N, C-alpha and C positions, 0 to 999 in steps of 0.2 A: 504494500500500500504506500502510495506517495502521499504521506500525511500533509505535507506542505500545501498541496493543491486542494485540500478539502475545504478550507475556509481561510479567507485572507487574514484573519486575526492570528492564525497560527504562525505565518511567516513573520508578521510584525512582532509577535511575542518572542520568537526565536532570536530576532535581532536585539530586542530589549534585554533578554536574559544573557546573551553573549556579552553585551556591553557591561551589564552589571557585574558579571562574574570574571571579567578580565583580570588575570593575575591571581585568581583564587587558588587555594591549596588543591593539589591535584586529585585528591579523593573526593572533593566537593566542587569541582569546577564545571565548565560547560560540558565536558565530555561525560561526566557523571549524569548530568541532565539529559544529554543526548541518548545515553544508554537506557535510562529509565523511561524516557519518552518512547523509544523504539519498542521496549518490552511492553509498556502500557498499551500501546497501539495494538500489539499482537494479542495481549490478554483481553483487552476491551472488545475487540472484534469477535473473539471466541465467546465471550460472556454476554454479548449483546448490550453493552453499556452505551451511555450518551458519550459519543466520541469527542465532541467538542469540550465537554467538561473534563473528560479524561486527559485530553492532550494539554489543555491549559493548566490543569492541576499538576501534571507531570513536569511541565516546563517551569512552573513557578514554585514548585514545592521546596526548593532550597535557595530561593532568591535572597534570603538573608538568614542563614543557619544560625541558630542561637549560640552555637559553639564559638562563632567568630564575632559575636555581638554581645559579649559580656554575660552570656547566659539568658538574655532577654528573649523569651519565647514569643513575644508579640510583635517583634520587628518584622519577621517574615510575613505573617498574615496581614499586618498593616501595610507593608509595601505592596503586597499582592492586591489588596483592596484599592489602594491609590492608583495603581496601574490600571486595573480593570474599570475603575470609575471613569477613566478617560477613553473607554471604548464604547461601542454600541451594543455590547453583550447585555442580554436581559438581566435585570436586577436579581432575579431568583437564581440564575446560573452564576452570576458574580458571587453571590453569597455562598453558593454550593462550593465553588472553587476555594474561596477563602476558608471555609470550614475544613475542607480537605487539607489545605496547607497547615492549618492550625493543629490538627490532630494526627498528622501522619507520622511524626517522628517516634522512634522506639522508646526513648526515655526510660530505659530499664524495664519496660513492660508496664509502666504506670499510666500510660495513655490508653490502655485497653478499655474498650466498651464505652468510651465517651462520645463517640460519633460513629454512625454507620450509613453508608449508601453503597450501592454496587460500584459506583465510580470510585469511591474511597477505597473499597476493597481491591479494585484493579490497580490503582496507583500505589497503594501501600505494598501490595505483593511485588510489583515491579521494582519499587525502591529497595525492598528487602532482598530481592533476588540479586541486586547489584552489590549487596553486602556479603554475598555467598560466592562459592566457587573460586576460580583463579583470580577473577577481578576483585572479589571481596578480600582475598588474602593480600593482594597488592595494595589495595586501599588501606587496609588495616595497618600494615607495616609502614606505609608512607606517612599516615597520620601520627603513628607512634614516633617516627623519626622527627616529624614536624614539631612534636611536643617534647622531644628529647627524652623519651621514655626508654627504659631498658627493654631488650627483646624479651627476656624471661628471667625470673628470679625464683628458684625453688622454695625460698623462704617466705615468699609472699603469695599465698594461695588465692585462687579465685574466691569471690564471696557472693552471697545473695544479698543485694542491697535492700535496706529497710524502706527507702523512699526514693523518689525521683531526684531529690537534691543530692543525696549520697551518690547515686549513680553518676550524675552529671559532674560531681566534684572529684571523681576518682582519677588518680594519677598512677594506676597500677601498671605493671609491665604489660607489654603489648599482647603476649600470648594469653594472658588472662581474659582478654576481650573475646577470645574464641569461646570460652566457657560461659562468660557472663552475657553474651549476646549472640554471636554468630551461629553457634551450634544449637541455639534455641529457636532460630527463625523458622526452620522447616515445619515444626508442629504448630506454628501460628499463622500459616498461610490461610487466606480466606476464600480464594477462588480455586475451583478444580484445576484450571489450567496452570495456576501458580503452584499448586501442590505438586503437579507432575514435573514441572521444571525444577522445583526445589529439591527433589530427590537426588538428582545427579549432582547438583551443586553442593548439597550437604555431604555427599560421599567424598567429594574433592576436599572439603574442609577437614573432615575426620581423618582422611588418609594423610593430609599434610601435617596435622597435629601429631599423629602417631609417628610419622617420620621425623619430625622436628625433635620430639622427645627422645627417640631412639638415637639420633645423632648427638643430642646434647649429652646423653649418658654414655656415649661411645659404644653403643650397641648395634650401630648400622654404619 
């Protein structure tokens, strides 16, 4: 599907997002958006979702990630709302996109159940799929390097966070993130098409962790 030809607003939004994310950290840059948009289009077509809402939400979902804005979770939804207010998109669809942007992020699992629509499910699954598999591994270690975190420390075990603030404030070694988020994503997929894709990507994550630990301990 050539998504860019579906609606003129898509091409305009792509240009806007590229401009806004110029110079962004590589795990959350335009190419992350591009991959999520591509996956969301694939899942949305299969699931029968409103493709305009799906595409706009996928394109705008990380327009201002809280991690890069002092932890403020309202910057992204607010920026998406301002952008959409300058378009001719119907108000109900504008609000739908803003709601998806607001509730999409993992946040340690503490955003679960706060909002639901088929379009939300599609974009959330697409975003989480990009945190899995080979790309997910690359993104995780790139962000860990960006934050100057150790690769792994056997003396700092993974934890189950008590609340969203504790999850957001973690500075744990990068490998812990596999246990605290990435390996949990498969079982949280919302769409049947997302669940199918997650199986293979989850297997890649698990095989990588097993190999990493074997090499760390000189067993492989």
